[in-house]
N, C-alpha and C positions, 0 to 999 in steps of 0.2 A: 504494500500500500504506500503510495506516494503522499507524504504529509506536507509537501511544499505548499506554503501559504494557508495551511489549515490553522485554526486557532485553538490552543489548549489552555484550559483553566486548571491550575494545580493548587489545591488547598495545602497550606502548610509548606510552602515552597521557599521559605527564607533560609533554610538550612537542611542538613541531613538528606534523607531519601527524596523529599520533594524537590530540593535544589538539584540533586543529581538528575532527576527526571526532567526538570526544566532545561538543563544544559543539554541533555541527550536529545530532547525534542527540537531544541533550537539548532543543533548540529544537522538535523534533517530538514531544516528550513521552515519549521513550524513557529508561528507567532505565539507568544507566551503572555498569559495573564498571571502574574505572581500574586500570591496571597500570603499575608502575615497578620499577626495580631495587631500590629501598629504599622503606620505608613513608614516610619523610620526603619523598621525591621526589614522592609522589602529592598532596601537600597543595595545591600551586598549582592543579592542575586541579580538585581537589575544591572549592576556593574559587571558581573561575570558574563552577562548575556550581550554586552555591548559589542563584542568582537564578531558576533554573528549577524548576518544580514536579515534580521527578522524584526518585526514590530513587537514592542514590549509595553506592557501596562501593569499597573499594580492596584490592588484593592486590599482593604484591611478590615479586620474585625475579629473579636474574640468569640469563637464558635461555642464557648461555654454558655453563651447567653442567646436565647432564641431571637431577641430583637436585633442583636448584632448580626446574626446569620441573615436576617432579612435585609439589613443594611448592606451586607456584602453582595447579596443578589441584586439589589438596586444599583449598586456601584457598577457591577458588571453590565447590567442592562443599559445604564447611561453611556457606556462606551459605544453602544449601537453596533456591536460586533456579535455575530453568532458564535456561541461556544460549540465547537465541533468535537472536541476531545475533553473529557472531564476526568481528572484524577482526584478522587476523594482520598487524599493522603493524610490530612491533619488528624492527629489522635492525641489522646492523653492517657497516661497511666497513673493512677492514684498510688499512694505510698504502699510499698510492700509491707504487709502486716503479718508478722510471725504468728500472732494469734489470729488465725484465719476466720474466726467468728467475730472479729472486732471491726470489720468493714462498716463504715458509717453509711447512713442514708445519703449523705453528700457524696461519698465515694461512688455509690451506685448511680446517683442522679447525674453527676458530672460526666461519668464515663459514658452513659447512654446518650446524653445530650451531644457530646462532641463526636463520639465514635459511631453513633447510629442515627440520631435525629437530624443532625446537621447534614450528613451525606444524603439522607432521604429528602431533605428540603432542597438540596442542590439538584438531585435527580428530578424532582417534581418541577423545578424551575426551568431546567434546560432540555430534558429528554423530549417533551412534546415538540419543541421547535426542531430538534434533530430529526424526528420522525417526519415532520412536514418537509424538511429540506432534503430528505433522502440520504442522510449520512450522519453517523454519530458513533463515538466510542466512549464508553463509560467504564472506568476502572476503579474498583473499590479495594483499598488495601486492607487485607485481613491478616490473621496470624495463626501459625501452627502451634501456638503455646498450648500446653496441656499438663495435667497432673500437678498444677500449682494453685491450690485454693488460696494461697497467700496473695494472689493477683486476680482473684475471681472477677471483680468488676471489669477489669480490662479484657480478660479472656472471654467472658460471657458476652460483652458488647461486641467483640470481634466476631464471635460465632453468630450473633444476631445479624451483623452486617452481611456475613456470607449467606445466611438464609434469605435475607431481603434481596440480595443480588440474584439468587437462584429464582426466587418467586417473580421478581420483575422481568426476568429474562423471558418468561413464557409469553408475555405481552408483546415482545419484540421479535419473536421468531420469524414473522413474515415481513419484517422490515429490514432496512439497511443500517439499523442501529444495533450495536452489540454491547452488552453489559456483562462484564466478567470480574472475578476477584483476582487479586494479585497478592501472593504471599512473598514478601521480600526476603524472608529468612532472618536469622539472628545477626544483626549488624551493629557495629559500633556507632550508635547514635545516642542522643540524649535519653531515649527510651530504652534502647538496647544495652547501654552501659559500655564501659571500656573493656570488659572482659568477654564481649561477644566474639563469636567465631570468626567473623569477617569484617574488614573495613567497610565503611559505607559505600565506597566506590565499587564494591563487588556487586552492587545491585544492578549495575549496567553491564551489558546491554539488555539483560533479561527483563528489566522493568518495562521496556518498550514493546515487548511481544504483543500484549493485548491491544495496543494502539495500532499495530501494523497488520493485523489480520484483515482479510477481505470481508466484503459485505455479507457473505454467506458463511463466514468463519464461526469459530466456537462462540457459544452464547450460554451464559450461566455456568461457566466452568471456572476452575481455579488454575491460574498460571503460577509457576514457581520461578522467581527471578534467578535463583542460584543454580537452577538446573538447565538454564538456556545454553 
């Protein structure tokens, strides 16, 4: 799939995996909408993209708050640019709790808001237009984390996002819009920690697989970046 002059919106692209995806797509000639919690946070990624002959924009907002999710959507819409590729990459992981019965209501609520509700809101905002235009790629980042109840809010929210992806894909089967999950693997990011198996750069080029598939390609499946 030729991504030249397509436009991608990548949540949480000021650092880590999201930043790597932004750079990888820009290398393929894809225009980029960078997202961060604040406008200032976007500047580093925007600077890294300057050497590519692509158009760049930035939007900002803390996805932990539903009203800010809506503001991010409004900012994207004001650009008057169709989002053709959506990477729901932004995520949070609440504190590791050795007493796995001690996760708070806030742990659960924040995890679901950022890791599930916000991606759903972005899918709702942009997929219908993708269907109308006859092209779209939606990639929801999930996790293979398991057997760690100490991180239950995170692992459960990521499992929910994978299920949402699978369910939504049924409605897209007869269209040129593909929605899939991407498991980036255990990487040295702010979430993954310094002892993760792989540096963050290892997510490439595998993270681009679900954006490069054809219009009749996989739908509702999980890609694994490290197996590319």
